[in-house]
mmCIF entry with sequence, helices, sheets and N, C-alpha, C, O atoms, coordinates in Angstrom:
data_MODEL
# 
_entry.id   MODEL 
# 
_entity.id                         1 
_entity.type                       polymer 
_entity.pdbx_number_of_molecules   1 
# 
_entity_poly.entity_id                      1 
_entity_poly.type                           'polypeptide(L)' 
_entity_poly.nstd_linkage                   no 
_entity_poly.nstd_monomer                   no 
_entity_poly.pdbx_seq_one_letter_code       MNRRERLELEVSNIQEKIDKASKDVPSHILNSWKKDLVSLEFELNNLVDGEEDNNY 
_entity_poly.pdbx_seq_one_letter_code_can   MNRRERLELEVSNIQEKIDKASKDVPSHILNSWKKDLVSLEFELNNLVDGEEDNNY 
_entity_poly.pdbx_strand_id                 A 
# 
loop_
_entity_poly_seq.entity_id 
_entity_poly_seq.num 
_entity_poly_seq.mon_id 
_entity_poly_seq.hetero 
1 1  MET n 
1 2  ASN n 
1 3  ARG n 
1 4  ARG n 
1 5  GLU n 
1 6  ARG n 
1 7  LEU n 
1 8  GLU n 
1 9  LEU n 
1 10 GLU n 
1 11 VAL n 
1 12 SER n 
1 13 ASN n 
1 14 ILE n 
1 15 GLN n 
1 16 GLU n 
1 17 LYS n 
1 18 ILE n 
1 19 ASP n 
1 20 LYS n 
1 21 ALA n 
1 22 SER n 
1 23 LYS n 
1 24 ASP n 
1 25 VAL n 
1 26 PRO n 
1 27 SER n 
1 28 HIS n 
1 29 ILE n 
1 30 LEU n 
1 31 ASN n 
1 32 SER n 
1 33 TRP n 
1 34 LYS n 
1 35 LYS n 
1 36 ASP n 
1 37 LEU n 
1 38 VAL n 
1 39 SER n 
1 40 LEU n 
1 41 GLU n 
1 42 PHE n 
1 43 GLU n 
1 44 LEU n 
1 45 ASN n 
1 46 ASN n 
1 47 LEU n 
1 48 VAL n 
1 49 ASP n 
1 50 GLY n 
1 51 GLU n 
1 52 GLU n 
1 53 ASP n 
1 54 ASN n 
1 55 ASN n 
1 56 TYR n 
# 
_struct_asym.id          A 
_struct_asym.entity_id   1 
# 
loop_
_struct_conf.conf_type_id 
_struct_conf.id 
_struct_conf.pdbx_PDB_helix_id 
_struct_conf.beg_label_comp_id 
_struct_conf.beg_label_asym_id 
_struct_conf.beg_label_seq_id 
_struct_conf.pdbx_beg_PDB_ins_code 
_struct_conf.end_label_comp_id 
_struct_conf.end_label_asym_id 
_struct_conf.end_label_seq_id 
_struct_conf.pdbx_end_PDB_ins_code 
_struct_conf.beg_auth_comp_id 
_struct_conf.beg_auth_asym_id 
_struct_conf.beg_auth_seq_id 
_struct_conf.end_auth_comp_id 
_struct_conf.end_auth_asym_id 
_struct_conf.end_auth_seq_id 
_struct_conf.pdbx_PDB_helix_class 
_struct_conf.details 
_struct_conf.pdbx_PDB_helix_length 
HELX_P HELX_P1 AA1 ARG A 3  ? ASP A 19 ? ARG A 3  ASP A 19 1 ? 17 
HELX_P HELX_P2 AA2 SER A 27 ? ASN A 45 ? SER A 27 ASN A 45 1 ? 19 
HELX_P HELX_P3 AA3 ASP A 49 ? GLU A 52 ? ASP A 49 GLU A 52 1 ? 4  
# 
_struct_conf_type.id          HELX_P 
_struct_conf_type.criteria    ? 
_struct_conf_type.reference   ? 
# 
loop_
_atom_site.group_PDB 
_atom_site.id 
_atom_site.type_symbol 
_atom_site.label_atom_id 
_atom_site.label_alt_id 
_atom_site.label_comp_id 
_atom_site.label_asym_id 
_atom_site.label_entity_id 
_atom_site.label_seq_id 
_atom_site.pdbx_PDB_ins_code 
_atom_site.Cartn_x 
_atom_site.Cartn_y 
_atom_site.Cartn_z 
_atom_site.occupancy 
_atom_site.B_iso_or_equiv 
_atom_site.pdbx_formal_charge 
_atom_site.auth_seq_id 
_atom_site.auth_comp_id 
_atom_site.auth_asym_id 
_atom_site.auth_atom_id 
_atom_site.pdbx_PDB_model_num 
ATOM 1   N N  . MET A 1 1  ? 0.857   -1.167 0.000  1.00 0.00 ? 1  MET A N  1 
ATOM 2   C CA . MET A 1 1  ? 0.000   0.000  0.000  1.00 0.00 ? 1  MET A CA 1 
ATOM 3   C C  . MET A 1 1  ? 0.907   1.235  0.000  1.00 0.00 ? 1  MET A C  1 
ATOM 4   O O  . MET A 1 1  ? 1.775   1.383  0.861  1.00 0.00 ? 1  MET A O  1 
ATOM 5   N N  . ASN A 1 2  ? 0.691   2.107  -0.971 1.00 0.00 ? 2  ASN A N  1 
ATOM 6   C CA . ASN A 1 2  ? 1.535   3.299  -1.042 1.00 0.00 ? 2  ASN A CA 1 
ATOM 7   C C  . ASN A 1 2  ? 1.010   4.401  -0.114 1.00 0.00 ? 2  ASN A C  1 
ATOM 8   O O  . ASN A 1 2  ? -0.041  4.258  0.510  1.00 0.00 ? 2  ASN A O  1 
ATOM 9   N N  . ARG A 1 3  ? 1.739   5.465  -0.043 1.00 0.00 ? 3  ARG A N  1 
ATOM 10  C CA . ARG A 1 3  ? 1.414   6.561  0.876  1.00 0.00 ? 3  ARG A CA 1 
ATOM 11  C C  . ARG A 1 3  ? 0.038   7.156  0.581  1.00 0.00 ? 3  ARG A C  1 
ATOM 12  O O  . ARG A 1 3  ? -0.729  7.424  1.506  1.00 0.00 ? 3  ARG A O  1 
ATOM 13  N N  . ARG A 1 4  ? -0.279  7.365  -0.689 1.00 0.00 ? 4  ARG A N  1 
ATOM 14  C CA . ARG A 1 4  ? -1.584  7.932  -1.059 1.00 0.00 ? 4  ARG A CA 1 
ATOM 15  C C  . ARG A 1 4  ? -2.719  7.034  -0.572 1.00 0.00 ? 4  ARG A C  1 
ATOM 16  O O  . ARG A 1 4  ? -3.693  7.516  0.006  1.00 0.00 ? 4  ARG A O  1 
ATOM 17  N N  . GLU A 1 5  ? -2.592  5.745  -0.806 1.00 0.00 ? 5  GLU A N  1 
ATOM 18  C CA . GLU A 1 5  ? -3.637  4.811  -0.379 1.00 0.00 ? 5  GLU A CA 1 
ATOM 19  C C  . GLU A 1 5  ? -3.805  4.809  1.133  1.00 0.00 ? 5  GLU A C  1 
ATOM 20  O O  . GLU A 1 5  ? -4.925  4.747  1.642  1.00 0.00 ? 5  GLU A O  1 
ATOM 21  N N  . ARG A 1 6  ? -2.675  4.878  1.856  1.00 0.00 ? 6  ARG A N  1 
ATOM 22  C CA . ARG A 1 6  ? -2.740  4.924  3.321  1.00 0.00 ? 6  ARG A CA 1 
ATOM 23  C C  . ARG A 1 6  ? -3.446  6.176  3.812  1.00 0.00 ? 6  ARG A C  1 
ATOM 24  O O  . ARG A 1 6  ? -4.286  6.122  4.711  1.00 0.00 ? 6  ARG A O  1 
ATOM 25  N N  . LEU A 1 7  ? -3.093  7.307  3.208  1.00 0.00 ? 7  LEU A N  1 
ATOM 26  C CA . LEU A 1 7  ? -3.731  8.566  3.608  1.00 0.00 ? 7  LEU A CA 1 
ATOM 27  C C  . LEU A 1 7  ? -5.221  8.548  3.281  1.00 0.00 ? 7  LEU A C  1 
ATOM 28  O O  . LEU A 1 7  ? -6.038  9.003  4.082  1.00 0.00 ? 7  LEU A O  1 
ATOM 29  N N  . GLU A 1 8  ? -5.574  8.029  2.115  1.00 0.00 ? 8  GLU A N  1 
ATOM 30  C CA . GLU A 1 8  ? -6.989  7.939  1.742  1.00 0.00 ? 8  GLU A CA 1 
ATOM 31  C C  . GLU A 1 8  ? -7.755  7.064  2.727  1.00 0.00 ? 8  GLU A C  1 
ATOM 32  O O  . GLU A 1 8  ? -8.889  7.381  3.088  1.00 0.00 ? 8  GLU A O  1 
ATOM 33  N N  . LEU A 1 9  ? -7.148  5.977  3.158  1.00 0.00 ? 9  LEU A N  1 
ATOM 34  C CA . LEU A 1 9  ? -7.779  5.092  4.133  1.00 0.00 ? 9  LEU A CA 1 
ATOM 35  C C  . LEU A 1 9  ? -7.940  5.799  5.480  1.00 0.00 ? 9  LEU A C  1 
ATOM 36  O O  . LEU A 1 9  ? -8.998  5.715  6.102  1.00 0.00 ? 9  LEU A O  1 
ATOM 37  N N  . GLU A 1 10 ? -6.901  6.490  5.927  1.00 0.00 ? 10 GLU A N  1 
ATOM 38  C CA . GLU A 1 10 ? -6.984  7.214  7.192  1.00 0.00 ? 10 GLU A CA 1 
ATOM 39  C C  . GLU A 1 10 ? -8.052  8.303  7.143  1.00 0.00 ? 10 GLU A C  1 
ATOM 40  O O  . GLU A 1 10 ? -8.810  8.475  8.097  1.00 0.00 ? 10 GLU A O  1 
ATOM 41  N N  . VAL A 1 11 ? -8.113  9.039  6.032  1.00 0.00 ? 11 VAL A N  1 
ATOM 42  C CA . VAL A 1 11 ? -9.133  10.077 5.862  1.00 0.00 ? 11 VAL A CA 1 
ATOM 43  C C  . VAL A 1 11 ? -10.518 9.444  5.939  1.00 0.00 ? 11 VAL A C  1 
ATOM 44  O O  . VAL A 1 11 ? -11.406 9.955  6.623  1.00 0.00 ? 11 VAL A O  1 
ATOM 45  N N  . SER A 1 12 ? -10.691 8.351  5.247  1.00 0.00 ? 12 SER A N  1 
ATOM 46  C CA . SER A 1 12 ? -11.982 7.665  5.238  1.00 0.00 ? 12 SER A CA 1 
ATOM 47  C C  . SER A 1 12 ? -12.367 7.193  6.638  1.00 0.00 ? 12 SER A C  1 
ATOM 48  O O  . SER A 1 12 ? -13.517 7.343  7.050  1.00 0.00 ? 12 SER A O  1 
ATOM 49  N N  . ASN A 1 13 ? -11.415 6.628  7.363  1.00 0.00 ? 13 ASN A N  1 
ATOM 50  C CA . ASN A 1 13 ? -11.685 6.125  8.709  1.00 0.00 ? 13 ASN A CA 1 
ATOM 51  C C  . ASN A 1 13 ? -12.061 7.242  9.674  1.00 0.00 ? 13 ASN A C  1 
ATOM 52  O O  . ASN A 1 13 ? -13.006 7.101  10.450 1.00 0.00 ? 13 ASN A O  1 
ATOM 53  N N  . ILE A 1 14 ? -11.340 8.333  9.633  1.00 0.00 ? 14 ILE A N  1 
ATOM 54  C CA . ILE A 1 14 ? -11.643 9.445  10.527 1.00 0.00 ? 14 ILE A CA 1 
ATOM 55  C C  . ILE A 1 14 ? -12.972 10.091 10.151 1.00 0.00 ? 14 ILE A C  1 
ATOM 56  O O  . ILE A 1 14 ? -13.752 10.461 11.029 1.00 0.00 ? 14 ILE A O  1 
ATOM 57  N N  . GLN A 1 15 ? -13.234 10.229 8.857  1.00 0.00 ? 15 GLN A N  1 
ATOM 58  C CA . GLN A 1 15 ? -14.513 10.811 8.429  1.00 0.00 ? 15 GLN A CA 1 
ATOM 59  C C  . GLN A 1 15 ? -15.675 9.954  8.912  1.00 0.00 ? 15 GLN A C  1 
ATOM 60  O O  . GLN A 1 15 ? -16.698 10.470 9.362  1.00 0.00 ? 15 GLN A O  1 
ATOM 61  N N  . GLU A 1 16 ? -15.507 8.648  8.815  1.00 0.00 ? 16 GLU A N  1 
ATOM 62  C CA . GLU A 1 16 ? -16.555 7.737  9.282  1.00 0.00 ? 16 GLU A CA 1 
ATOM 63  C C  . GLU A 1 16 ? -16.737 7.860  10.797 1.00 0.00 ? 16 GLU A C  1 
ATOM 64  O O  . GLU A 1 16 ? -17.864 7.859  11.293 1.00 0.00 ? 16 GLU A O  1 
ATOM 65  N N  . LYS A 1 17 ? -15.630 7.964  11.524 1.00 0.00 ? 17 LYS A N  1 
ATOM 66  C CA . LYS A 1 17 ? -15.695 8.120  12.975 1.00 0.00 ? 17 LYS A CA 1 
ATOM 67  C C  . LYS A 1 17 ? -16.448 9.398  13.348 1.00 0.00 ? 17 LYS A C  1 
ATOM 68  O O  . LYS A 1 17 ? -17.265 9.399  14.269 1.00 0.00 ? 17 LYS A O  1 
ATOM 69  N N  . ILE A 1 18 ? -16.169 10.482 12.627 1.00 0.00 ? 18 ILE A N  1 
ATOM 70  C CA . ILE A 1 18 ? -16.846 11.759 12.882 1.00 0.00 ? 18 ILE A CA 1 
ATOM 71  C C  . ILE A 1 18 ? -18.331 11.641 12.550 1.00 0.00 ? 18 ILE A C  1 
ATOM 72  O O  . ILE A 1 18 ? -19.185 12.084 13.318 1.00 0.00 ? 18 ILE A O  1 
ATOM 73  N N  . ASP A 1 19 ? -18.632 11.041 11.399 1.00 0.00 ? 19 ASP A N  1 
ATOM 74  C CA . ASP A 1 19 ? -20.022 10.912 10.955 1.00 0.00 ? 19 ASP A CA 1 
ATOM 75  C C  . ASP A 1 19 ? -20.858 10.052 11.894 1.00 0.00 ? 19 ASP A C  1 
ATOM 76  O O  . ASP A 1 19 ? -22.046 10.311 12.088 1.00 0.00 ? 19 ASP A O  1 
ATOM 77  N N  . LYS A 1 20 ? -20.236 9.031  12.474 1.00 0.00 ? 20 LYS A N  1 
ATOM 78  C CA . LYS A 1 20 ? -20.964 8.091  13.324 1.00 0.00 ? 20 LYS A CA 1 
ATOM 79  C C  . LYS A 1 20 ? -20.838 8.396  14.817 1.00 0.00 ? 20 LYS A C  1 
ATOM 80  O O  . LYS A 1 20 ? -21.323 7.633  15.653 1.00 0.00 ? 20 LYS A O  1 
ATOM 81  N N  . ALA A 1 21 ? -20.193 9.498  15.145 1.00 0.00 ? 21 ALA A N  1 
ATOM 82  C CA . ALA A 1 21 ? -19.987 9.839  16.555 1.00 0.00 ? 21 ALA A CA 1 
ATOM 83  C C  . ALA A 1 21 ? -21.329 10.079 17.241 1.00 0.00 ? 21 ALA A C  1 
ATOM 84  O O  . ALA A 1 21 ? -22.216 10.741 16.701 1.00 0.00 ? 21 ALA A O  1 
ATOM 85  N N  . SER A 1 22 ? -21.451 9.535  18.421 1.00 0.00 ? 22 SER A N  1 
ATOM 86  C CA . SER A 1 22 ? -22.684 9.747  19.183 1.00 0.00 ? 22 SER A CA 1 
ATOM 87  C C  . SER A 1 22 ? -22.679 11.160 19.759 1.00 0.00 ? 22 SER A C  1 
ATOM 88  O O  . SER A 1 22 ? -21.648 11.831 19.799 1.00 0.00 ? 22 SER A O  1 
ATOM 89  N N  . LYS A 1 23 ? -23.821 11.579 20.189 1.00 0.00 ? 23 LYS A N  1 
ATOM 90  C CA . LYS A 1 23 ? -23.942 12.921 20.766 1.00 0.00 ? 23 LYS A CA 1 
ATOM 91  C C  . LYS A 1 23 ? -23.245 13.020 22.108 1.00 0.00 ? 23 LYS A C  1 
ATOM 92  O O  . LYS A 1 23 ? -23.071 14.116 22.641 1.00 0.00 ? 23 LYS A O  1 
ATOM 93  N N  . ASP A 1 24 ? -22.842 11.875 22.661 1.00 0.00 ? 24 ASP A N  1 
ATOM 94  C CA . ASP A 1 24 ? -22.148 11.845 23.949 1.00 0.00 ? 24 ASP A CA 1 
ATOM 95  C C  . ASP A 1 24 ? -20.663 12.172 23.835 1.00 0.00 ? 24 ASP A C  1 
ATOM 96  O O  . ASP A 1 24 ? -20.000 12.415 24.843 1.00 0.00 ? 24 ASP A O  1 
ATOM 97  N N  . VAL A 1 25 ? -20.140 12.179 22.609 1.00 0.00 ? 25 VAL A N  1 
ATOM 98  C CA . VAL A 1 25 ? -18.713 12.452 22.420 1.00 0.00 ? 25 VAL A CA 1 
ATOM 99  C C  . VAL A 1 25 ? -18.451 13.913 22.787 1.00 0.00 ? 25 VAL A C  1 
ATOM 100 O O  . VAL A 1 25 ? -19.095 14.817 22.256 1.00 0.00 ? 25 VAL A O  1 
ATOM 101 N N  . PRO A 1 26 ? -17.502 14.138 23.699 1.00 0.00 ? 26 PRO A N  1 
ATOM 102 C CA . PRO A 1 26 ? -17.197 15.520 24.092 1.00 0.00 ? 26 PRO A CA 1 
ATOM 103 C C  . PRO A 1 26 ? -16.736 16.351 22.890 1.00 0.00 ? 26 PRO A C  1 
ATOM 104 O O  . PRO A 1 26 ? -16.080 15.845 21.980 1.00 0.00 ? 26 PRO A O  1 
ATOM 105 N N  . SER A 1 27 ? -17.088 17.614 22.910 1.00 0.00 ? 27 SER A N  1 
ATOM 106 C CA . SER A 1 27 ? -16.778 18.487 21.779 1.00 0.00 ? 27 SER A CA 1 
ATOM 107 C C  . SER A 1 27 ? -15.277 18.604 21.534 1.00 0.00 ? 27 SER A C  1 
ATOM 108 O O  . SER A 1 27 ? -14.856 18.727 20.384 1.00 0.00 ? 27 SER A O  1 
ATOM 109 N N  . HIS A 1 28 ? -14.458 18.569 22.590 1.00 0.00 ? 28 HIS A N  1 
ATOM 110 C CA . HIS A 1 28 ? -13.013 18.681 22.378 1.00 0.00 ? 28 HIS A CA 1 
ATOM 111 C C  . HIS A 1 28 ? -12.452 17.456 21.657 1.00 0.00 ? 28 HIS A C  1 
ATOM 112 O O  . HIS A 1 28 ? -11.475 17.566 20.917 1.00 0.00 ? 28 HIS A O  1 
ATOM 113 N N  . ILE A 1 29 ? -13.060 16.301 21.868 1.00 0.00 ? 29 ILE A N  1 
ATOM 114 C CA . ILE A 1 29 ? -12.635 15.092 21.148 1.00 0.00 ? 29 ILE A CA 1 
ATOM 115 C C  . ILE A 1 29 ? -13.041 15.195 19.684 1.00 0.00 ? 29 ILE A C  1 
ATOM 116 O O  . ILE A 1 29 ? -12.246 14.903 18.790 1.00 0.00 ? 29 ILE A O  1 
ATOM 117 N N  . LEU A 1 30 ? -14.266 15.605 19.446 1.00 0.00 ? 30 LEU A N  1 
ATOM 118 C CA . LEU A 1 30 ? -14.748 15.768 18.080 1.00 0.00 ? 30 LEU A CA 1 
ATOM 119 C C  . LEU A 1 30 ? -13.915 16.806 17.326 1.00 0.00 ? 30 LEU A C  1 
ATOM 120 O O  . LEU A 1 30 ? -13.582 16.610 16.158 1.00 0.00 ? 30 LEU A O  1 
ATOM 121 N N  . ASN A 1 31 ? -13.585 17.892 17.987 1.00 0.00 ? 31 ASN A N  1 
ATOM 122 C CA . ASN A 1 31 ? -12.738 18.923 17.369 1.00 0.00 ? 31 ASN A CA 1 
ATOM 123 C C  . ASN A 1 31 ? -11.354 18.379 17.053 1.00 0.00 ? 31 ASN A C  1 
ATOM 124 O O  . ASN A 1 31 ? -10.774 18.720 16.022 1.00 0.00 ? 31 ASN A O  1 
ATOM 125 N N  . SER A 1 32 ? -10.825 17.543 17.923 1.00 0.00 ? 32 SER A N  1 
ATOM 126 C CA . SER A 1 32 ? -9.517  16.934 17.682 1.00 0.00 ? 32 SER A CA 1 
ATOM 127 C C  . SER A 1 32 ? -9.566  16.031 16.447 1.00 0.00 ? 32 SER A C  1 
ATOM 128 O O  . SER A 1 32 ? -8.648  16.046 15.626 1.00 0.00 ? 32 SER A O  1 
ATOM 129 N N  . TRP A 1 33 ? -10.629 15.255 16.319 1.00 0.00 ? 33 TRP A N  1 
ATOM 130 C CA . TRP A 1 33 ? -10.778 14.394 15.142 1.00 0.00 ? 33 TRP A CA 1 
ATOM 131 C C  . TRP A 1 33 ? -10.869 15.232 13.882 1.00 0.00 ? 33 TRP A C  1 
ATOM 132 O O  . TRP A 1 33 ? -10.276 14.888 12.859 1.00 0.00 ? 33 TRP A O  1 
ATOM 133 N N  . LYS A 1 34 ? -11.604 16.325 13.950 1.00 0.00 ? 34 LYS A N  1 
ATOM 134 C CA . LYS A 1 34 ? -11.748 17.200 12.781 1.00 0.00 ? 34 LYS A CA 1 
ATOM 135 C C  . LYS A 1 34 ? -10.413 17.820 12.389 1.00 0.00 ? 34 LYS A C  1 
ATOM 136 O O  . LYS A 1 34 ? -10.119 17.957 11.202 1.00 0.00 ? 34 LYS A O  1 
ATOM 137 N N  . LYS A 1 35 ? -9.608  18.195 13.369 1.00 0.00 ? 35 LYS A N  1 
ATOM 138 C CA . LYS A 1 35 ? -8.275  18.746 13.082 1.00 0.00 ? 35 LYS A CA 1 
ATOM 139 C C  . LYS A 1 35 ? -7.393  17.683 12.431 1.00 0.00 ? 35 LYS A C  1 
ATOM 140 O O  . LYS A 1 35 ? -6.650  17.969 11.492 1.00 0.00 ? 35 LYS A O  1 
ATOM 141 N N  . ASP A 1 36 ? -7.484  16.461 12.939 1.00 0.00 ? 36 ASP A N  1 
ATOM 142 C CA . ASP A 1 36 ? -6.728  15.361 12.341 1.00 0.00 ? 36 ASP A CA 1 
ATOM 143 C C  . ASP A 1 36 ? -7.148  15.147 10.887 1.00 0.00 ? 36 ASP A C  1 
ATOM 144 O O  . ASP A 1 36 ? -6.310  14.929 10.011 1.00 0.00 ? 36 ASP A O  1 
ATOM 145 N N  . LEU A 1 37 ? -8.443  15.213 10.650 1.00 0.00 ? 37 LEU A N  1 
ATOM 146 C CA . LEU A 1 37 ? -8.963  15.048 9.294  1.00 0.00 ? 37 LEU A CA 1 
ATOM 147 C C  . LEU A 1 37 ? -8.419  16.127 8.363  1.00 0.00 ? 37 LEU A C  1 
ATOM 148 O O  . LEU A 1 37 ? -7.986  15.829 7.249  1.00 0.00 ? 37 LEU A O  1 
ATOM 149 N N  . VAL A 1 38 ? -8.439  17.364 8.810  1.00 0.00 ? 38 VAL A N  1 
ATOM 150 C CA . VAL A 1 38 ? -7.929  18.472 7.997  1.00 0.00 ? 38 VAL A CA 1 
ATOM 151 C C  . VAL A 1 38 ? -6.439  18.265 7.704  1.00 0.00 ? 38 VAL A C  1 
ATOM 152 O O  . VAL A 1 38 ? -5.991  18.478 6.578  1.00 0.00 ? 38 VAL A O  1 
ATOM 153 N N  . SER A 1 39 ? -5.689  17.857 8.699  1.00 0.00 ? 39 SER A N  1 
ATOM 154 C CA . SER A 1 39 ? -4.247  17.629 8.506  1.00 0.00 ? 39 SER A CA 1 
ATOM 155 C C  . SER A 1 39 ? -3.987  16.523 7.488  1.00 0.00 ? 39 SER A C  1 
ATOM 156 O O  . SER A 1 39 ? -3.129  16.659 6.615  1.00 0.00 ? 39 SER A O  1 
ATOM 157 N N  . LEU A 1 40 ? -4.727  15.440 7.606  1.00 0.00 ? 40 LEU A N  1 
ATOM 158 C CA . LEU A 1 40 ? -4.545  14.335 6.664  1.00 0.00 ? 40 LEU A CA 1 
ATOM 159 C C  . LEU A 1 40 ? -4.966  14.723 5.253  1.00 0.00 ? 40 LEU A C  1 
ATOM 160 O O  . LEU A 1 40 ? -4.298  14.364 4.283  1.00 0.00 ? 40 LEU A O  1 
ATOM 161 N N  . GLU A 1 41 ? -6.064  15.450 5.136  1.00 0.00 ? 41 GLU A N  1 
ATOM 162 C CA . GLU A 1 41 ? -6.502  15.896 3.812  1.00 0.00 ? 41 GLU A CA 1 
ATOM 163 C C  . GLU A 1 41 ? -5.484  16.845 3.196  1.00 0.00 ? 41 GLU A C  1 
ATOM 164 O O  . GLU A 1 41 ? -5.224  16.790 1.994  1.00 0.00 ? 41 GLU A O  1 
ATOM 165 N N  . PHE A 1 42 ? -4.913  17.710 4.015  1.00 0.00 ? 42 PHE A N  1 
ATOM 166 C CA . PHE A 1 42 ? -3.886  18.629 3.527  1.00 0.00 ? 42 PHE A CA 1 
ATOM 167 C C  . PHE A 1 42 ? -2.681  17.852 3.015  1.00 0.00 ? 42 PHE A C  1 
ATOM 168 O O  . PHE A 1 42 ? -2.168  18.129 1.931  1.00 0.00 ? 42 PHE A O  1 
ATOM 169 N N  . GLU A 1 43 ? -2.235  16.878 3.803  1.00 0.00 ? 43 GLU A N  1 
ATOM 170 C CA . GLU A 1 43 ? -1.086  16.065 3.399  1.00 0.00 ? 43 GLU A CA 1 
ATOM 171 C C  . GLU A 1 43 ? -1.393  15.297 2.116  1.00 0.00 ? 43 GLU A C  1 
ATOM 172 O O  . GLU A 1 43 ? -0.552  15.222 1.220  1.00 0.00 ? 43 GLU A O  1 
ATOM 173 N N  . LEU A 1 44 ? -2.583  14.733 2.026  1.00 0.00 ? 44 LEU A N  1 
ATOM 174 C CA . LEU A 1 44 ? -2.980  13.987 0.844  1.00 0.00 ? 44 LEU A CA 1 
ATOM 175 C C  . LEU A 1 44 ? -3.014  14.884 -0.390 1.00 0.00 ? 44 LEU A C  1 
ATOM 176 O O  . LEU A 1 44 ? -2.537  14.497 -1.456 1.00 0.00 ? 44 LEU A O  1 
ATOM 177 N N  . ASN A 1 45 ? -3.566  16.057 -0.247 1.00 0.00 ? 45 ASN A N  1 
ATOM 178 C CA . ASN A 1 45 ? -3.680  16.981 -1.384 1.00 0.00 ? 45 ASN A CA 1 
ATOM 179 C C  . ASN A 1 45 ? -2.335  17.537 -1.829 1.00 0.00 ? 45 ASN A C  1 
ATOM 180 O O  . ASN A 1 45 ? -2.205  18.013 -2.956 1.00 0.00 ? 45 ASN A O  1 
ATOM 181 N N  . ASN A 1 46 ? -1.339  17.481 -0.960 1.00 0.00 ? 46 ASN A N  1 
ATOM 182 C CA . ASN A 1 46 ? -0.037  18.041 -1.296 1.00 0.00 ? 46 ASN A CA 1 
ATOM 183 C C  . ASN A 1 46 ? 1.013   16.990 -1.645 1.00 0.00 ? 46 ASN A C  1 
ATOM 184 O O  . ASN A 1 46 ? 2.195   17.310 -1.772 1.00 0.00 ? 46 ASN A O  1 
ATOM 185 N N  . LEU A 1 47 ? 0.588   15.749 -1.798 1.00 0.00 ? 47 LEU A N  1 
ATOM 186 C CA . LEU A 1 47 ? 1.526   14.718 -2.229 1.00 0.00 ? 47 LEU A CA 1 
ATOM 187 C C  . LEU A 1 47 ? 1.974   15.003 -3.654 1.00 0.00 ? 47 LEU A C  1 
ATOM 188 O O  . LEU A 1 47 ? 1.182   15.421 -4.499 1.00 0.00 ? 47 LEU A O  1 
ATOM 189 N N  . VAL A 1 48 ? 3.243   14.773 -3.905 1.00 0.00 ? 48 VAL A N  1 
ATOM 190 C CA . VAL A 1 48 ? 3.741   14.845 -5.273 1.00 0.00 ? 48 VAL A CA 1 
ATOM 191 C C  . VAL A 1 48 ? 3.976   13.416 -5.748 1.00 0.00 ? 48 VAL A C  1 
ATOM 192 O O  . VAL A 1 48 ? 4.087   12.495 -4.938 1.00 0.00 ? 48 VAL A O  1 
ATOM 193 N N  . ASP A 1 49 ? 4.050   13.237 -7.050 1.00 0.00 ? 49 ASP A N  1 
ATOM 194 C CA . ASP A 1 49 ? 4.126   11.898 -7.613 1.00 0.00 ? 49 ASP A CA 1 
ATOM 195 C C  . ASP A 1 49 ? 5.222   11.037 -6.994 1.00 0.00 ? 49 ASP A C  1 
ATOM 196 O O  . ASP A 1 49 ? 4.993   9.856  -6.734 1.00 0.00 ? 49 ASP A O  1 
ATOM 197 N N  . GLY A 1 50 ? 6.389   11.587 -6.756 1.00 0.00 ? 50 GLY A N  1 
ATOM 198 C CA . GLY A 1 50 ? 7.492   10.819 -6.192 1.00 0.00 ? 50 GLY A CA 1 
ATOM 199 C C  . GLY A 1 50 ? 7.212   10.317 -4.799 1.00 0.00 ? 50 GLY A C  1 
ATOM 200 O O  . GLY A 1 50 ? 7.677   9.240  -4.426 1.00 0.00 ? 50 GLY A O  1 
ATOM 201 N N  . GLU A 1 51 ? 6.463   11.072 -4.021 1.00 0.00 ? 51 GLU A N  1 
ATOM 202 C CA . GLU A 1 51 ? 6.152   10.665 -2.652 1.00 0.00 ? 51 GLU A CA 1 
ATOM 203 C C  . GLU A 1 51 ? 5.128   9.539  -2.607 1.00 0.00 ? 51 GLU A C  1 
ATOM 204 O O  . GLU A 1 51 ? 5.101   8.762  -1.653 1.00 0.00 ? 51 GLU A O  1 
ATOM 205 N N  . GLU A 1 52 ? 4.298   9.447  -3.619 1.00 0.00 ? 52 GLU A N  1 
ATOM 206 C CA . GLU A 1 52 ? 3.253   8.424  -3.617 1.00 0.00 ? 52 GLU A CA 1 
ATOM 207 C C  . GLU A 1 52 ? 3.840   7.024  -3.670 1.00 0.00 ? 52 GLU A C  1 
ATOM 208 O O  . GLU A 1 52 ? 3.243   6.085  -3.142 1.00 0.00 ? 52 GLU A O  1 
ATOM 209 N N  . ASP A 1 53 ? 4.991   6.868  -4.295 1.00 0.00 ? 53 ASP A N  1 
ATOM 210 C CA . ASP A 1 53 ? 5.576   5.547  -4.460 1.00 0.00 ? 53 ASP A CA 1 
ATOM 211 C C  . ASP A 1 53 ? 6.404   5.104  -3.264 1.00 0.00 ? 53 ASP A C  1 
ATOM 212 O O  . ASP A 1 53 ? 6.750   3.928  -3.154 1.00 0.00 ? 53 ASP A O  1 
ATOM 213 N N  . ASN A 1 54 ? 6.724   6.027  -2.372 1.00 0.00 ? 54 ASN A N  1 
ATOM 214 C CA . ASN A 1 54 ? 7.505   5.681  -1.193 1.00 0.00 ? 54 ASN A CA 1 
ATOM 215 C C  . ASN A 1 54 ? 6.648   4.913  -0.206 1.00 0.00 ? 54 ASN A C  1 
ATOM 216 O O  . ASN A 1 54 ? 5.502   5.281  0.052  1.00 0.00 ? 54 ASN A O  1 
ATOM 217 N N  . ASN A 1 55 ? 7.191   3.873  0.329  1.00 0.00 ? 55 ASN A N  1 
ATOM 218 C CA . ASN A 1 55 ? 6.486   3.113  1.363  1.00 0.00 ? 55 ASN A CA 1 
ATOM 219 C C  . ASN A 1 55 ? 6.980   3.584  2.716  1.00 0.00 ? 55 ASN A C  1 
ATOM 220 O O  . ASN A 1 55 ? 8.114   3.300  3.103  1.00 0.00 ? 55 ASN A O  1 
ATOM 221 N N  . TYR A 1 56 ? 6.148   4.288  3.422  1.00 0.00 ? 56 TYR A N  1 
ATOM 222 C CA . TYR A 1 56 ? 6.520   4.808  4.744  1.00 0.00 ? 56 TYR A CA 1 
ATOM 223 C C  . TYR A 1 56 ? 6.200   3.800  5.800  1.00 0.00 ? 56 TYR A C  1 
ATOM 224 O O  . TYR A 1 56 ? 6.439   4.048  6.982  1.00 0.00 ? 56 TYR A O  1 
# 
């Protein structure tokens, strides 16, 4: 699995966690997940072709 695929999977997992979060989840936890999502999306959007082939 290359870096792009890993990031796409992580983005998908966090988005699903946010979407399915119960109303009992504290707002600071939900905000932390959202920040993580933004960071991962930023990293994914800024990958260059050479980085996609690297196995981290």
